[in-house]
VOLUMDO-982119 format. One record per atom (N, C-alpha, C): residue in one letter; y, z, x. Coordinates in steps of 0.1 Angstrom, whole numbers, plus 5000, padded with zeros to 4 digits. Example, Ala and Ser with C-alpha at 12.3 -4.5 7.8 and 13.67 -1.06 7.14 Angstrom:
BEGIN
A494350785132A495550785123A496750785132S497850715128S498950715137S500050795129
***
This chain:
BEGIN
X504050964939X503151004947X502650944960X503051034973X502950984985X501550924986X501050804992X500050744999X499750815012X498450875009X497850945020X497650845037X498150905044X497850805060X496250785060X495750665070X494850655067X493650735073X493950835085X493050935088X492851025083X493951095073X493651165064X493051145052X493051015048X492650945036X490650985038X490150905049X488950895053X488351055054X489251135060X488651285062X488551325049X489551305039X489551345027X488251315020X487951215024X486651105018X485251205024X485451235037X484251305043X484151425037X485051535033X485551655028X484451635010X485051515005X483951504993X482651454996X482251395002X481051355007X480451505008X480851585017X480351725016X479951805005X480351774993X479951824980X478851804977X478151714981X476451684981X475651754989X476251825001X475651895011X474752025006X473252015011X472552125008X472252265018X473452245022X473752375029X474252485028X473752595025X474752725022X475952735035X475352735047X476252785058X477152705060X477152585064X478052515068X477752355058X478352325048X478052185043X479452115049X478651995054X479451875062X479251765054X480251675058X480051525052X480451455064X480351365065X480751215071X480651095069X481750975071X482050875067X482550805080X481350675077X481650555091X482350455084X483450415092X484550345088X484550205101X484950125093X485250025102X486349885096X487449875103X488449755096X488749845087X488949985087X489450035071X488650025061X487250005062X486549985051X485150095054X484650145046X483350205049X482350175045X481550215056X480250175060X478950215054X479350365058X478150465050X478650585052X478150675042X478550795042X477250895045X477351025046X476451145052X476551275050X475751325045X475951505044X474851565048X474751685052X473751755058X472851805049X471751785048X470851795040X469451755046X468551825036X466851805041X466351635043X465451615042X464751485045X464651435027X465051305024X464651265009X463651315006X463851384991X463051404983X462651564984X462851614997X463051775000X463751884993X463451994990X464052064983X465452104996X466552154986X467652184998X467652344998X468252425005X468252565006X469452594994X470252484988X471152564978X470652534965X469152514964X468552514953X468152654954X467852704961X467152854960X468152964965X469152954961X470653004955X471753004966X472753034964X473853044971X474053094985X472653184985X472853265001X471753245008X471053165000X469553125011X469653015022X469153045032X468752985046X467753015049X467052895050X465852905054X465552955068X466352915078X465852985090X466453105092X467353175083X467653295083X466453395075X465953315065X464753395058X463853405068X463353325075X462153325089X462853435101X464153465101X464353545112X464753515129X464953345123X465353255137X466453275142X466753305154X468053355159X468853205162X469853205163X470753105168X470253025179X469653045188X469152965198X468552875195X467452905186X466452785181X466752765170X468052745164X467952735148X467652575145X467952455156X468252325155X466252325151X465252365157X463752385155X463752425142X464352495131X464052565120X464952515109X465952445111X466652435099X466552275096X466352295078X465852195076X466652095073X467852085074X469051975073X469051885086X469451735080X469851655089X471051655092X471951655101X473651665101X474151525094X475051555087X475851475082X475751365092X476751325104X476351235114X475451175111X473951255114X472751155115X472651085104X472751135091X472451075082X473450965076X474550965081X475450845078X474950725084X474850755100X473950645108X472550595105X471950685098X470450615095X470650555082X471850615072X471950485057X472350365065X473350365072X473650225075X472550155082X471750225093X470350155096X469650105087X469150175073X468350195062X468950025056X469950025055X470849925050X471049805055X470649805071X471149665079X472549675079X473149805082X474849775084X474949805096X475349685106X475649745120X477149835119X477149955127X478150055130X478950025145X478349915149X479049875165X480449885167X481049965173X482849965172X483250005161X482450095156X483150175138X483450285145X484650385137X484950515136X484150595129X484050735129X482950795122X484050945120X484050975109X485151085102X483951195100X484251305103X483251415102X484151545100X483151645086X484051775088X484151885098X482851835106X482651925117X482351835132X483251895142X482851855156X481351795157X480751685161X479551635165X478851735172X477551795171X476751865177X476451755191X475551805200X475351755214X474151655209X473051625200X472251575191X472751465184X473751475175X474251415171X475251295178X476251355188X477051295198X476051165207X474751185207X474351095216X473651005203X473151045192X473150955182X474250825182X475550875178X476750835177X476850735188X476750755203X476850685212X476050595212X474750565209X473550515209X473850375201X474750425187X474850355177X476050235181X476750285188X478150195195X479050225186X479150365181X480450395172X481650465187X482550415183X483650445197X484850495192X484850565181X486150695176X485250785169X485450915169X485051005165X486451095160X486551135145X487551225140X486851295136X486951455138X486751575133X487551655126X487351735118X488151875113X488251955120X487152015121X486652165129X486052115142X486152225151X485552245163X484252315156X482952275162X481652325163X481852455162X481752515176X482052625176X480652745176X480052805183X479052845181X479052995191X477853085192X478153225197X477353165211X476853045214X476653035229X477652955236X478553035240X479752955245X479652845256X478452895267X478252805277X477652655271X477052665259X476552515254X477452465248X478252545239X479452465235X480352395244X480652435257X481052385268X480552275274X479052265277X478652135277X478652015267X478652025259X478551995243X480151885247X481251965249X482551925255X482351815267X482051875276X481851765290X481051685283X479851655277X479151555271X479951455265X480951485260X481551365254X482351265261X482951295273X482851225282X482051125283X480851145281X479551055288X479250955275X479750995263X479350915252X480150785253X481050735261X481850635259X482550585250X483150705242X484550705229X485750655235X486350595226X487550535229X488650665223X488150745214X488850845208X487950975205X487851085206X487651205202X488551285198X488751295183X490451365178X490351445168X490851555167X490851635155X491751605148X491651555131X492451525124X492351605111X493251675109X493451775098X494351705085X493751755074X494451685064X495751785061X496951735056X498051795056X497951895043X498651925041X499152035027X499851955019X500251845020X500651765010X499951715005X499251635014X497951575007X496751655002X496651755005X495851874997X496251904986X497651924983X498451924970X498451854964X498551684965X498151574958X497051614951X495751584960X494451624953X494251724946X494851854949X494651924937X495451924924X496351814924X496951774911X496351694904X495551554912X495151464907X493451444903X492851584908X491651604907X491451654892X492251744887X492051814872X492751714861X493551614868X494551524860X493851394853X493551324842X492551214843X493051104851X492351074862X492951004869X493650824868X493050784855X493750654856X494950694842X495150824837X496150824827X497250764832X497850704822X499250614827X500550754828X501150684840X502050774847X503650714846X503350604848X505050534842X504950514828X506350484825X506350444807X505650334806X505150324793X504250174791X505450064789X505049934790X506149824790X505949774776X506749744769X506649644761X505449544760X504949494747X503749414748X504249274751X505649254746X506549114748X507849164747X508749084757X509949144752X510749014755X511249004742X512148884738X513648924739X514148804744X515548804748X516348774735X517448824730X518148794719X519348714722X520148634713X521448524718X522148634718X523348604723X524448664726X524548814735X523548844738X523348984748X523448934761X523649054769X523849074780X522449154788X522149134800X520649174805X520749204819X520749314823X520549354837X519149364842X518949284856X517649244860X517449284874X516749334878X516849364893X516549264902X515749164902X515849054910X515748864901X515748774908X515448664902X514148674898X513348684905X511548674899X511748774886X512248854885X512048934869X512648854861X513548794861X514148664853X513348574848X512748534861X511748414858X510548434849X509848534854X508848594849X509248684830X510148694827X510548734814X511248604808X511548514815X511848374807X510148304805X509448314813X508248264811X507248314798X507648434795X506848484783X507748494769X508748424769X509748414757X508848314747X508848314734X508448264724X509348164717X510448184719X511348074709X511747964720X512447824711X512747734719X513547714726X514747804721X516047804729X516547944729X517547964735X517948104737X519748054738X520448114733X521948084732X522748184739X523948164745X525148254748X524448384754X523848374768X523348494775X523848494788X524248664792X524248674801X523248764812X523148724821X522348764828X522848834842X522648964847X523148974859X521949054869X522048964878X520848994891X521249084900X520649224901X521049344910X521149294925X520049234928X519649214944X519149094946X519849014956X519648884960X517948904970X517248804969X515848864976X515448694981X516248574980X515948464987X516248495003X515148465013X516148495026X515948345034X515448275030X515348145034X515748015021X516347895023X516347815020X515747775008X515747724998X514347684989X514447554989X513047504985X512747384988X513347274978X513147164977X513847074968X515447034972X516046964960X517246944958X518347044961X519147024970X520647154970X521447114962X522347214957X523547194945X524447144954X525747074954X526947004958X528247104956X529047134963X530147214959X531647114960X532547144953X533547084953X534347144957X535047164970X535947254977X537447174979X538347204976X539347134978X539646984979X539246944968X538546814964X538046724972X537046794981X535946724987X534546784985X533746684981X532146744979X531746744992X531046924993X530446945003X528746954999X528146925010X526646965009X526147105010X525447175005X524947345002X525147395017X524847335027X525047415040X526447425047X526647285045X528347285049X529347425040X529047385027X529847505018X529347665025X527947675027X527847775034X528447815043X528747765051X529247765065X530947795063X531347695057X533047715053X533347855045X532247875034X532248005026X532048135039X531148135047X531348285055X532248265068X533048155067X534448185075X535848215069X535848115057X537148135050X537148235038X536048275034X536348325022X536848485023X537848535017X538348685019X538348745006X538948865004X538848944992X539648834984X539148864968X540248814958X539148694953X539248614949X538548504939X538748384943X537548314941X537448144942X537048074930X537447994929X536947924917X536847794921X535447724918X534947604924X533947524916X534047404917X533047304907X531647284911X530647274904X529447254913X528647144907X527947084915X526746984907X525646994911X524946974899X523246994906X522646874894X521846814904X521346694896X522346594886X522046614874X523446544863X524546694858X524046794867X524846914859X525946954863X527146954858X528347044862X528747124858X529247214866X529147364864X530047444871X530847584868X531947634874X530947764881X531647774893X530947894899X532448014903X532248094904X533448184904X532748314918X533748324927X533448444933X533948524935X533848664933X534848754938X534548864946X535348854959X535048954967X536049084968X535449194966X536249304968X535849414980X536349504984X536449574992X535049624992X534149654984X532549694984X531549644979X532149504974X531049424970X531449284971X530449204965X530549034964X529849034951X530848934939X530048914929X529948754927X528848704922X529048524921X528648544906X529548464900X529448424885X529048284884X528048254877X527748114874X527948094858X528647994855X528747934843X528247804837X526847814829X526447704828X526547674816X526447514814X526147464802X524847444796X524547394785X523047384778X522347294793X520847384795X520047304804X518747354801X517947304805X516547294806X516247394813X514847504812X514347604821X514247574834X513247414834X513247384846X513847384856X515447314850X516747274860X516847454866X517047564854X517547654858X516647744870X514947724868X514347814880X514847684892X515047564896X515247524905X516647554911X517547574903X519147574910X519547734912X518747814905X519447954907X518748024922X517347974929X517548004941X518248014948X519247864952X519747814958X521047934961X521947964949X522848084948X522048224951X521148274946X520548414955X520548364965X520248264971X520048254987X521048264993X522448184988X523648204994X524248344993X523848424983X524548554983X523748654990X522548634994X521648715003X522148705015X522748575023X523248525035X524748615036X525548615024X526848665024X526348835025X525448855016X525549025015X524949075027X524149005038X523649045049X524649045062X525648915062X526748905069X527648995069X528049015056X529249095058X529249235051X527849285054X526949395050X527749465038X527749385028X528149435013X527049395002X526849504992X525949454980X526349334973X525749244971X526249174962X525449124945X526049074937X525749044925X525748904919X524648854912X524948754906X524848754890X526048694885X525848694870X525948554861X524948554855X524948384851X525148394834X526148294833X526348284820X525948174813X524948184805X524548014798X524748014789X524947894784X525147874765X524347864763X522847784768X522147764762X520647744769X519547814766X518247734777X517647704769X516947554773X516147524763X514747544768X513647634764X512847664768X511347584772X510847574779X509447474782X508247574785
***
């Protein structure tokens, strides 16, 4: 499911706010937003506690019932506009809308535009142009926008893709599981091989193991993720009967390692183990052969080789995997 863009998200909320509208003619909604946080909402409807036109049936309009023409509709419409109600709601609860953005389903009329400007709102996003039969008045409203001091006055339409997602999600129980359930507790078994996407996933799964020890395990880490050197002591590598610090080894490996295999001894704390580099035309593979060790040492050691693979993978533009063969892990 694709996330809706911010503008469409807030416009969609304004459309949903309009569901509370008491107007049969043009139900409208508005949302005031600042720093991507909703400050207030409003819909067009009568004064608090008063009856709505929708209460009198789906075709009822107070102004139309009185026979009042469009030219005098604002003096006989029972509703306060959505934008004005949103601003009033913010004022009622002491919320400043200075510098905020307003999303409304209908472009503001001149009365609301003056309120918007006076409240300090600087951006207006609307779904539909207001449009009426008084074209001269509509043109005057458009010209007045320049006087309102707005940074943005822009039409925003919710895309078909987002509307389709909404149609799918509304009848669907919103928080019903969409991904397969995970096991309550995942236990590693001795003598097994496990493929894991990242080193972080391995460490997290080890954290929840209930056994004291695990023996003869193979973990294949699909993607290196450490793009900076880890903190703490680094492993040392024996190459051509010479012990190299990790950074010197990394530089030498970048320069001299070609297709084929390279088997070396490595030291970490009091631990001695073997590492095997395999470079083929389309991938790099590092195999660590580790003796019995404590989980804490494993956690300190593996990020160094993950970082090394990350650097090599980036430099050579090849995918890289780390295979960890462990005789025994003492879990803590």
